[in-house]
N, C-alpha and C positions, 0 to 999 in steps of 0.2 A: 522413592517413586513406586507406585503400585506395580505389581507384576504385569508384564505385557499380556494382552489378549488380542489376537488378530482381529482387525476390523473387517467388515465386508469388502472394503476397498482392497485390502491385502489378499483376501481369500478369492475374490471374484474379478474385480476390475483391474487390479494390478497386472495379473497375467494377460488380460485382454490387451492392455496398453503395451505390455512388454512384447507380445508376439505379433500384434496387428497394427497398432496405431502409432508406434514410435520407431523412428529409424535408429535402432540400437547401434549400428555401425558408426553412424555420425556422432552419436553421443559418446561412444567409446573413443573415437578419434579425438574428440574435444577433450575428454578426460585425460588422455595420454599426452596431450599437446603441452602440458605444463605441470609443474610441481605445485599442486593446489595449496599445500601447507605453506610452502615458501612464499607463494604469491599472496596468500591470505595474511601471512605475517608482515609482508611489505605494506599492506594497506591498513593493518590493524592498529588501533589506538591502544597502546599498552597500558594506559591508565584507566581504560574503560572496564567497569565491573558489570557483568551481565546480570540483569534482574532475574529473580527466581522464576517468575512466570514464564520467562523465555527459555532458560536453560534446563528447566526441570520437565519440559513437556516435549512429546513427539508431535510433529505436525505432518499431516498428509502421508502418514505411513512410513515416515523416515525417522530412524533412530537419531536422537539429538536434534531433530528438526533442522533449523537453518544454520546450526553450528556444525553441520555435516556437509562436506563438499557436494555430496549427491543432490542436495536440495538445489544448489545453483545449476548443476549440470542438467537436471531433469525439469526444472521449473517451467521454462518456456514451452518445452515439448508437451507438457501435460496441461498447462493453463489454457492453451488455445482451445481445448475441448470444454472448458468449464466457464467460458464467458460467452454464452450464446447471445445472439446468433453468430457473432463474429468478434473476435477479440479486438481487432483494430477499431471496429465501429464503436464498441463499448468504450474503449479508452478515448476515442475521438469525442465522445459526448462530453467528457470533462473539458477538453479544449474548446468545444463549442460554447460551453457555459462561462468562459472567461470574458469579462466585460472590459477589462482594462488593457493597457499596453505596458506590461510589467518590465521593469529594467533589471530586477533581481528576483529570481524564483527559487524557492526551496521545496523540493519534493521529498516528503517524509516517508520512510519505509519504502524506499525506491526499488528494492529488490534487484532484479537483473536490469533495471533501467529502461524498460519498455516505454513507460509513460514519460520518463525523464527525457529520453531521446526525442519523443514527439514534441515535447515542450520546447526543446532547443531548436528543433526544425521550424516550429511555428513562430518562435520569437528569436530569430538568429542574432539580434543585437543585444539580447539580454544575457546576463550572467546567470547560469543555471547550476544549481547545487543539488546533488542527490545524496541523501543521508540514509544509512541503514545500519542495523545492529549486526548483520552478518558480513564478515569480511569476504566470505566466499561469494555471496551474492554480488558484492561490489567488484570482485574480480571479473565476473561475467558481465556486469554492467560496463566496466571499463573497456572490455573487449568489444562490446557492442558499439560504444561511442567511438572507439578508435577506428573501427571498420568504416564508419561514416564520416570520419575526420571532424568530429564534433568536440568542442572545447569544454566539456562538462566537468565540473569539479565534484569528486566523490569523497564523501566524509564517512568514516566509520564512527558512528555515534548513536546515542539514545535519543529518540524523539521526545522523551520526557525532560531532557536537559540538553537542548540544542546549543552547540558551541558557537553561537552568533550573538551579537549585541542586540539590545532592545531596538525595535523599530528599524531594522536593517534590511528588510525585504518587502517587496510589493505584493507578492503572491505566494501563498503556501498551498500545496496540494498533498493529498494522501489517497492512494488507490489501493484497495484491498488490504488495508492495514487494520482498521478498527475491529473487524470481526475476529482478528487474531490476537486481541488484547483483552484483558479484563476491563470491565466498565470503568473502574477507577483510573486505570492507565489511559484509556481513551480520553477521559476527562482531563487528565494531566497533560496529555499531548495537545489538546485544544488550548489549554492555558499557555503552553509554550508557543503555539502558533500565534495566539493573541499577542504575546510578549514581543516576538520577533517581527511582527508586522508593523509597518508604519501606519499612522492614522489614515483611514481611507483604504487600506490594503484589503485584499479579499482572500478568503480561504475556500477551497473546494474539496469536498470529500466524496469519492466514488467508491461504493462498496455494495454488498448485497442488500436487497430490498428487505428492510426490517419487518414490514408487515407480511411479506410472503414467507420469510423464514420462520415466523411464528407458527406457520401452518405446516412446516416441514421438519418436524423434530427428528424424523427418520434420517435426515442428513448426517446427524452426529454418529449414527451407526454405520455410515459408509466411510466417511473421511474422519481423520483425526483432527477435529477442529474443537479444541477443548473449551473455547470461550464463545462459540458462535451463538448458543442459545441465550446467554446473558446479553450479548450484543443485540439479538433479535428482540428481546423483551424491552429494550430501551428505546430512546428517541434521540437521534443525533441533533435534531432541532432543539430539543430541551437542553441537551448538554451544551450546545453552542450558545443558546440564550443565557444560560446560567454563567457562562464564561464572560459574557459581555458583548458578544457579536450582535449586530443588527442586520436588518434586511435579509432575514433567513428564509430560505425556501428549499424544500426538497421536491425533486422531480423524479418520476419513475422513468427508468431507462430500459427499454426492451423488456418490460414486465418484471424481470427478476433482479434488476439492479436499481440503484438509486443514486442520485447526485444531489448533494446538499451544498449550498453556497451561502456564505455570510460575509459581512463587511465589518472591519474594525471601525468604530465610530470616529469621526474627526475630533470630537471633544473627548477629554480624558476623565470626565466626571459622570460617565454613564454607569448607572447601577445595573449589575447583571440581573436579568429577568428571564424566566422561562418563556419560550415562544411556542405557540401551538404549531403542530405540523401542518404544512401546506403541501398537498400532493397534486401534481399535474402529470401530463404524459409526454415523454420524450421519445416515443417509439418510432422515430423517423428512420428512413434509409439514408445513408450518406450521400452527399451530393458529389 
């Protein structure tokens, strides 16, 4: 890996967060509340091999990225400031876009489980599964669900190779995942989503607005987001169309985010085609 060079985030914004925006005492108390290595080992799939793109990069100014317990401890505290205008409203946009009444839901790249928890609360009768590559993020997610007495299943796994049978879920979601993967990986994840969905099942992807990100190259100089510009240059609509999804639509969420929805066709003989981008506006205030 190339020698480290401090990002603008580390030089300027990190001290701001450290001293003014984050309750350090609360974070330290949470950190000291458990043996993170032991808890991570408990949830870890020992047969899982971490892909190079994931373990060779730092993310968000943290050494070893999501394979460092610090990522799980600080993620929620920092993310609330980077999903304007309000993190819950942005995540709620995904729930508002769900058209079905799913019985089995798979949340890919679930992180600390913020959206996974909301999915379980919105569909209390559904079986909800959160999958993530980081065992430490799953530890935090498990704590979050336990505090709310929610029966979510947490899986340590790779979204490129989901350990579920073909056609076994009704809904697949992914929030803030694709901008943190190379384009080829994002496309592989969509193929897995297509595989595990039953015919007629839907997929919803909530992430940064690709059109807006193309105009903000400076972001890569602030945060360690090694794949974000390749993500911005692409089109989730086209990737989903090439995978075989239909009824694809991308909607702008609060100007800087986007929600893409697609359906797995009922027939199994649909040829994958590229779908042009459709953009509308979802900048509502929550009801």
